[in-house]
N, C-alpha and C positions, 0 to 999 in steps of 0.2 A: 616414592615407592613404599609399598606397604610392606612391613617385615612379617616374615614367615611364623606362624604361632609355634611356640616352643611345647615339646610332648608335656612338660610339668604344667604350662599354662592350660593345655586342654584337660588334663588330668584334674586341675583346680576346678575348672568349669564344671566337670562332670560331677565331682564330689559335692560341689556346693550345690548343684541341682538335686542329687540325689538326697540331700540332707535338707531339702526345701527352702533353700536360698536362692539369692540372684546374684549371679557373677557378670559384670558389664565391662567393656573397655572404657577406660578413661581417657578423654581427650581434652587436653586444656590448650585452646587455640592462641598460638603466639607464645606460649611458655614451653620451655624444655625442663626436663628433669623430674616431671611428675609420674607417679607409679602407673604401671600398665592396667591395672583393674581395680575396680571397688567391688565389695563384697557386701550384701545385705542379707541378714536373717532376720526373721520376726522378732520384734522386741529387742533388738540387740544392736550394740553401737556398729558405726559403719567401718569397715575395714579397709584400707587402702593396701593393695599388693603389687610388689615389683617381682614379675617373674625373672630369673636370671638362669642362664647355664651353670650347671654344677660348678661350685667354687668360685665363680665370677664376682667380683665385688661390684658395689654401686660406683657410678661414674662420680666425680666431684660434684656436680651439680644436683644428681639425684640426692646425695648426702645431705645437702644443704635443705632440698625439699623434705627429705624425711625427717631431718632435725625440726624444720618449721612445724611440720604436721604434729609431731609428738608436743612441741611446746605449746600447740594450741589443744592439747588433750586430745589428738586423734590417735587412732592404732594405725601404723603404717609398718608394714612388715616386707621383707625380701626373703623369697621362696624360691629354692633351687633344686629341690627334689620331691619326689612324690612321698618320701618319710615326713618332710617338713609339712608337705600339704596336709597329710594324715594328723599331724601333731597341731595345725591351725584347726582343722575341722572339729578335733576333740576339745580344743580350748574354746572356739566360738560356740558349739552346739551345746557346751555344758556349762556355759557362763562362767567360765575360768578367766580372769583377767590375763591379759599377755602383758608382762611389765617390759618397759623400754630396753631394759639390759638382758632381755631372753635371747635364746639361740635364733628365734624368728625374727627379732628386731635388729639384730647385729648386722652392719652394712657388709660384713667380711672382709 
């Protein structure tokens, strides 16, 4: 059964599109714990995004996948509010790196 899209996920899609990016659902067949979406902006890194309800932490398996992606040099973020979407958009569109210990990268 498909899960209902969260308001923060809809907002993320709209903001990415507004700023010239591409936001798609990520599906890894046969594996759990992978982020909900990947985001592409022209000439920027790939961003992996897990959208959560506000304050909800990552599941243990999601923590493992996030740690794996960071260890491979990928940017993997947990976003649970419109404010964090706006912060992500600011960083991504202005080429400001998002460190692994930032508010966006913390598993909560």
